[in-house]
C-alpha positions in Angstrom: 0.0 0.0 0.0 1.1 3.6 -0.7 1.6 6.0 2.2 -1.6 7.8 1.1 -3.6 4.5 1.3 -2.0 3.7 4.7 -2.9 7.1 6.0 -6.5 6.9 4.8 -6.9 3.4 6.2 -5.7 4.4 9.6 -8.0 7.5 9.7 -11.0 5.3 8.8 -10.0 2.7 11.4 -9.8 5.5 14.1 -13.2 6.9 13.2 -14.7 3.4 13.2 -13.4 2.8 16.7 -14.6 6.2 17.9 -18.0 5.5 16.2 -18.2 2.2 18.1 -17.9 4.1 21.4 -14.3 3.2 22.2 -12.6 5.7 24.5 -10.5 8.2 22.6 -7.2 7.3 24.3 -7.8 3.6 23.7 -8.8 4.2 20.1 -5.6 6.1 19.5 -3.5 3.4 21.2 -5.2 0.6 19.2 -4.7 2.4 15.9 -1.0 3.0 16.7 -0.5 -0.6 17.6 -2.2 -1.7 14.4 0.1 0.6 12.4 3.2 -0.7 14.1 2.2 -4.3 13.6 1.1 -4.2 10.0 2.7 -1.2 8.3 6.2 -1.0 9.8 9.0 -3.4 10.6 9.3 -2.0 14.2 8.5 -4.5 17.1 5.2 -3.4 18.6 5.9 -4.6 22.2 9.0 -2.6 23.1 7.8 0.4 21.2 4.5 0.4 23.0 6.2 0.4 26.4 8.6 3.1 25.3 5.8 5.3 23.9 3.6 4.9 27.0 6.4 5.9 29.3 7.7 8.8 27.2 4.3 10.3 26.7 3.3 10.3 30.3 6.5 10.9 32.3 7.6 14.4 31.2 8.3 17.0 33.9 6.1 19.6 32.2 3.1 17.3 32.7 3.4 17.6 36.4 1.7 21.0 36.2 -1.4 19.4 34.7 -2.9 17.8 37.8 -2.0 20.8 39.9 -3.7 23.4 37.7 -6.7 21.0 37.4 -6.9 20.7 41.2 -6.7 24.5 41.6 -9.6 24.8 39.2 -11.6 22.1 41.1 -11.1 24.0 44.4 -12.2 27.3 42.9 -15.1 25.7 41.0 -16.5 24.5 44.4 -16.1 27.9 46.1 -18.3 30.9 46.0 -15.6 33.0 44.4 -17.8 33.4 41.2 -20.6 34.8 43.3 -18.2 37.4 44.7 -17.0 38.2 41.2 -20.5 38.8 40.0 -21.2 41.1 42.9 -17.9 42.9 42.5 -18.0 43.3 38.7 -21.6 44.4 38.5 -21.1 48.0 39.7 -18.0 48.3 37.4 -19.7 47.1 34.2 -23.4 48.1 34.7 -23.2 51.3 32.7 -21.6 49.8 29.6 -23.8 49.1 26.5 -25.0 45.6 27.4 -24.9 46.2 31.1 -24.4 43.1 33.2 -24.0 40.9 30.2 -20.3 42.0 30.3 -20.0 40.2 33.6 -20.2 36.9 31.7 -17.1 38.0 29.6 -14.9 39.6 32.3 -15.7 37.0 34.9 -14.9 34.2 32.4 -11.6 35.9 31.5 -10.7 36.2 35.2 -11.6 32.6 36.0 -9.9 31.4 32.9 -6.7 32.8 34.4 -7.0 30.5 37.5 -9.0 27.5 36.3 -7.4 26.5 32.9 -10.5 24.7 31.5 -13.2 26.1 29.2 -16.0 23.9 30.5 -15.2 24.5 34.1 -15.0 28.2 33.5 -18.4 28.2 31.8 -20.0 26.1 34.6 -18.4 28.2 37.4 -19.4 31.6 36.0 -22.8 30.4 34.7 -24.0 29.0 38.0 -24.2 32.6 39.3 -24.6 34.9 36.3 -27.3 33.1 34.2 -30.0 33.0 36.9 -29.4 36.6 37.8 -29.3 37.9 34.3 -32.4 36.0 33.3 -34.2 37.2 36.5 -33.4 40.8 35.6 -34.8 40.4 32.1 -31.8 40.2 29.9 -32.6 38.5 26.5 -31.8 34.8 26.7 -29.9 34.7 23.4 -27.4 37.4 24.6 -27.1 35.9 28.2 -26.5 32.3 27.0 -24.5 33.2 23.9 -22.1 35.5 25.7 -21.5 32.9 28.4 -20.9 30.1 25.9 -18.5 32.3 23.8 -16.6 33.9 26.8 -16.3 30.5 28.5 -13.9 29.4 25.7 -11.4 31.8 27.2 -10.6 29.1 29.7 -8.4 27.4 27.1 -6.6 30.5 25.7 -5.9 32.6 28.8 -3.2 30.8 30.8 -2.9 28.5 32.7 -4.4 26.3 30.0 -4.8 22.6 30.1 -4.8 22.4 26.3 -1.6 24.5 26.1 0.2 22.1 28.5 -0.9 19.1 26.3 0.3 20.9 23.1 3.5 22.0 24.7 4.4 18.5 25.8 3.5 16.9 22.5 5.1 19.6 20.3 8.1 20.0 22.7 7.5 23.7 23.1 8.1 25.5 26.4 4.9 25.5 28.3 5.9 28.7 30.1 6.3 30.5 26.8 3.1 29.1 25.5 1.3 30.5 28.6 2.7 34.0 27.9 1.8 33.6 24.2 -1.8 33.3 25.1 -2.0 36.4 27.3 -2.2 39.1 24.7 -4.6 37.2 22.3 -6.7 36.4 25.4 -7.0 40.0 26.3 -7.8 41.0 22.7 -10.4 38.3 22.4 -12.0 39.4 25.7 -12.2 43.0 24.3 -13.6 41.7 21.1 -16.3 39.8 22.9 -17.2 42.9 24.9 -17.3 45.0 21.7 -19.6 42.4 20.1 -21.9 42.4 23.1 -22.0 46.2 23.1 -23.0 46.3 19.4 -25.6 43.5 19.9 -27.0 45.4 22.9 -27.3 48.6 21.0 -29.2 46.8 18.3 -31.6 45.4 20.9 -31.5 48.2 23.4 -35.2 48.3 23.9 -35.1 44.7 25.1 -32.4 45.3 27.8 -33.2 46.4 31.3 -31.8 49.8 32.4 -29.1 49.5 35.1 -29.1 52.2 37.7 -26.0 54.4 38.1 -23.9 53.0 41.0 -22.3 55.2 43.6 -18.5 55.5 43.9 -18.5 53.6 47.2 -20.2 50.6 45.6 -17.8 50.6 42.7 -14.8 50.7 45.1 -16.3 47.9 47.1 -16.7 45.9 43.9 -13.0 46.4 43.1 -12.2 45.0 46.5 -14.3 41.9 45.8 -12.3 41.2 42.6 -9.0 41.6 44.3 -8.5 38.0 45.5 -8.8 36.6 42.0 -6.5 39.3 40.6 -3.8 38.5 43.3 -4.0 34.8 42.5 -3.6 35.5 38.8 -0.6 37.8 39.4 0.9 35.2 41.8 0.7 32.4 39.2 1.3 34.1 35.9 3.7 36.7 37.3 6.0 34.1 38.8 6.2 32.3 35.4 6.8 35.5 33.4 9.6 36.7 35.7 11.2 33.3 35.7 10.8 33.0 39.4 9.0 29.7 39.0 8.4 27.0 36.4 4.8 26.3 35.4 4.8 23.3 37.7 6.0 25.3 40.7 3.6 28.1 39.9 0.8 25.5 39.8 1.7 24.3 43.3 1.6 27.9 44.5 -1.8 28.3 42.8 -3.2 25.3 44.6 -2.1 26.6 47.9 -3.5 30.0 47.0 -6.9 28.5 46.0 -7.1 26.5 49.2 -6.2 29.6 51.3 -8.9 31.6 49.5 -11.5 28.8 50.2 -10.4 28.7 53.8 -10.7 32.5 54.2 -14.2 32.3 52.8 -15.0 29.5 55.3 -15.7 27.1 52.5 -12.8 24.7 52.9 -13.9 21.4 54.6 -12.8 17.9 54.4 -15.6 16.8 52.0 -14.9 19.8 49.7 -11.1 19.0 49.9 -11.8 15.3 49.0 -14.2 16.1 46.2 -11.8 18.6 44.6 -9.0 16.1 44.8 -11.0 13.2 43.3 -12.2 15.5 40.6 -8.7 16.4 39.7 -7.7 12.7 39.7 -10.5 11.8 37.3 -9.8 14.6 34.9 -6.0 14.0 34.9 -6.5 10.3 34.4 -8.8 10.9 31.4 -6.2 13.3 29.9 -3.4 10.9 30.7 -5.0 8.1 28.8 -5.5 10.3 25.8 -1.8 11.3 25.9 -0.7 7.8 26.3 -2.7 6.7 23.2 -1.5 9.7 21.3 2.1 8.8 22.2 1.7 5.4 20.6 0.1 6.7 17.5 2.7 9.5 17.2 5.5 6.9 17.3 3.7 4.7 14.8 3.3 7.6 12.4 7.0 8.4 12.7 7.8 4.8 11.7 5.4 4.8 8.7 7.0 8.1 7.4 3.6 9.7 6.7 4.4 13.0 8.5 7.8 13.4 6.8 6.2 12.7 3.4 3.5 15.3 4.0 6.1 17.9 5.0 8.2 17.2 1.9 5.1 17.4 -0.3 4.1 20.7 1.3 7.5 22.2 0.7 7.6 21.0 -2.9 4.1 22.1 -3.7 4.9 25.6 -2.4 2.1 25.6 0.2 2.1 29.0 1.9 1.4 29.5 5.7 -1.8 31.3 5.0 -3.1 28.6 2.7 -2.2 25.9 5.3 -4.0 27.7 8.1 -7.1 28.2 5.9 -7.1 24.5 5.1 -6.4 23.4 8.7 -9.2 25.7 10.0 -11.7 23.9 7.8 -10.4 20.5 9.1 -10.5 21.7 12.7 -14.1 23.0 12.3 -15.2 19.6 11.0 -13.3 17.7 13.7 -15.0 20.0 16.3 -18.3 18.5 15.3 -17.3 15.1 16.6 -14.4 15.5 19.1 -13.5 17.4 22.3 -10.6 19.9 22.2 -7.8 17.8 23.8 -8.7 14.9 21.5 -8.4 17.2 18.5 -4.9 18.3 19.6 -3.5 14.9 20.2 -5.1 13.4 17.1 -3.6 15.9 14.7 -0.4 17.2 16.1 1.9 14.3 15.2 0.9 14.6 11.6 0.4 18.4 11.2 3.4 19.7 13.2 6.2 18.5 10.8 4.3 20.2 7.9 4.0 23.4 10.0 7.7 23.5 10.8 8.6 22.6 7.2 6.9 25.7 5.7 8.3 28.0 8.4 5.3 28.5 10.8 6.4 29.2 14.4 5.3 26.3 16.6 4.7 28.8 19.4 2.4 30.9 17.2 0.7 27.7 15.9 0.0 26.6 19.5 -2.1 29.8 20.1 -3.9 29.4 16.7 -4.6 25.7 17.6 -6.1 26.7 21.0 -8.4 29.2 19.3 -9.6 26.5 16.9 -10.2 24.2 20.0 -12.1 27.0 21.6 -14.3 27.1 18.5 -14.9 23.3 18.9 -16.2 24.0 22.5 -19.2 25.8 21.0 -19.7 23.7 17.9 -22.6 21.2 18.0 -23.2 18.4 18.5 -20.1 17.8 20.8 -19.5 21.3 22.0 -18.7 20.9 25.8 -19.7 24.5 26.6 -23.1 23.9 25.0 -23.6 20.8 27.2 -22.7 22.8 30.3 -25.2 25.6 29.5 -27.8 23.0 28.6 -27.3 21.4 32.1 -27.7 24.8 33.7 -30.7 26.0 31.8 -32.5 23.0 30.2 -32.4 24.8 26.9 -32.2 22.9 23.6 -28.5 22.3 22.6 -28.9 23.5 19.0 -30.8 26.6 20.2 -27.8 27.4 22.4 -25.5 26.8 19.5 -27.6 29.3 17.4 -27.1 31.9 20.1 -23.3 31.5 19.9 -23.0 32.1 16.2 -21.8 35.7 16.5 -19.2 34.6 19.0 -18.0 31.9 16.6 -17.5 34.7 14.1 -15.4 36.6 16.6 -13.1 33.5 17.2 -12.6 33.2 13.4 -11.9 36.9 13.2 -9.2 36.4 15.9 -7.5 33.9 13.7 -7.4 36.5 10.9 -5.9 39.0 13.4 -3.2 36.4 14.4 -2.4 35.9 10.7 -2.1 39.6 10.1 -0.3 40.4 13.4 1.6 37.3 14.6 3.3 39.5 17.2 0.1 39.3 19.2 1.3 35.8 20.1 5.1 36.1 19.9 5.9 39.4 21.5 5.3 38.7 25.2 7.2 35.4 25.2 10.2 37.2 23.8 10.3 39.6 26.7 10.2 36.8 29.4 13.0 36.6 32.0 12.9 32.8 32.0 11.1 29.8 30.5 
């Protein structure tokens, strides 16, 4: 069989296994084993053992369970309620009023949780009931939360960035910093979109009263604990004082301390947060292990090298590659979650990306934005499931509400192509990493 036929056969086999309900990690592992056994001369047993160990034993991965645990602790706290109360006086007079709380609170929580679905659930538990009670239009309330919740993957610390960094052998610390400026820009774009949508539907929005200065200052004080935790974690990484793993450990301690100060830290809460972190980490670990086996098998088949050579010979430009990959990732987003999309494609795509001169650091930020898009793409958009569980609304109806925010995410890709420095400038200024 030719390399093209081998590649197509393996893709069909993978989707067959996924369609039969096999776990993503196991499906990747089985396809990798099949490729090693039937399409290469490499012994499957020793290579399986080597791939499993290599893909799950990297020091950078140690940050993963810690950041997930930090998010689990904060998810179970009332910090989101404090954020809603603190941000409301600050944002009430903007066009769109308290709808902006969805965006700003999601951006702040993204900087301490690292997960899109967890950010959406944490913020939505408090903002959606209040916004709907006050009479804000459901399309704007639900759509803004689904869209802004995707910031949980772009604004560091990001679980997807850790996975990409490990697989692509890119510094996780620099990846984190690469996501800061695009994360801020995307937050502002979401707010701008909300303002424009609010002006178009201003008769449907409730009028928020002007808040006194004292209430605004009190609101600032309510946001302060989250800001301090963000500065502690991201500031230590940027200044080179701590590695991402060390910063994650500090973040866990900070999250536990905040929960204790709010009188929310109890043994049941501690136990639940720890078990939640173990479950999520185990799920991601299985996917990474399977991806490690498939990546090794792809290397032995020579498919990635052949694709890279073809791309160079055909004169594929970076812009053309990104347009093509965007279409591929949009389609994959219909069927797979974000982490699965990354581990499924990176071993094949990254050699092509490097061969035509695309910066792997920049590509990591682009990839995360496409993963964000998958979070709000039916029928497997995790943010849509979260909002459905919170409201009971029809999944495809929620997806319809998010269409303008999908457009903003695609516009962000255009901005990254036009101004790559959005992703590459801050990492260049880092002290360490």
